[in-house]
C-alpha positions in Angstrom: 68.9 99.2 117.0 68.8 95.5 117.8 67.2 92.4 116.5 65.0 90.4 118.9 65.9 86.7 119.1 65.8 84.2 121.9 68.5 82.0 123.5 67.3 79.0 125.5 63.9 80.6 125.5 65.0 84.0 126.9 65.0 87.1 124.8 68.4 88.5 123.9 69.6 91.5 121.8 72.0 91.2 118.9 73.9 94.4 118.2 73.7 95.5 114.6 74.9 99.1 114.3 78.5 100.1 113.9 78.2 102.2 117.1 77.4 98.9 118.9 81.0 97.7 118.3 84.3 99.0 119.4 87.5 97.1 118.6 90.7 98.2 120.4 93.9 96.5 119.1 96.5 96.0 121.8 99.9 95.8 120.1 103.2 95.2 121.8 105.7 96.1 119.1 109.4 96.2 119.7 110.4 98.8 117.3 113.8 100.3 116.8 114.1 104.0 117.4 115.5 104.5 113.9 114.6 102.7 110.8 113.0 102.9 107.3 109.5 102.7 108.5 106.7 104.7 110.1 103.9 103.6 112.4 100.5 105.2 112.2 97.3 104.6 114.0 94.2 104.5 111.8 90.8 105.1 113.1 88.0 104.4 110.6 84.2 104.0 110.6 82.2 102.4 107.8 85.2 101.7 105.6 86.8 98.4 104.8 90.5 98.4 105.9 91.8 97.2 102.5 89.9 100.0 100.7 91.4 102.5 103.0 94.9 101.1 102.4 94.3 101.3 98.6 93.2 105.0 98.9 96.3 105.8 101.0 98.6 104.1 98.6 97.2 106.0 95.7 97.1 109.4 97.4 100.5 109.3 99.1 102.3 106.9 96.6 103.3 104.4 99.2 104.9 101.2 97.7 103.9 99.0 100.6 101.6 99.3 103.6 101.6 96.6 106.2 98.7 96.3 108.7 97.9 94.6 111.9 94.5 93.6 113.2 92.6 93.4 110.0 88.9 94.2 110.7 85.8 94.5 108.5 84.1 97.8 107.8 81.9 97.5 110.9 84.6 96.9 113.4 
């Protein structure tokens, strides 16, 4: 689905569905092979990142969760 609007008199489409957007985070981490941390890749759809972190903290009793590339629920 798209919304019809014009730009300099020409029709353009504005994407509005979550399927219209795909965000790929490119991260170049220099991690040590051993340490007191774990790295996870989270793929989500229609969830706010902070809400997901809260749910994970409650379920798995994590003290801290750090995140990169904070996106909204539609990205």
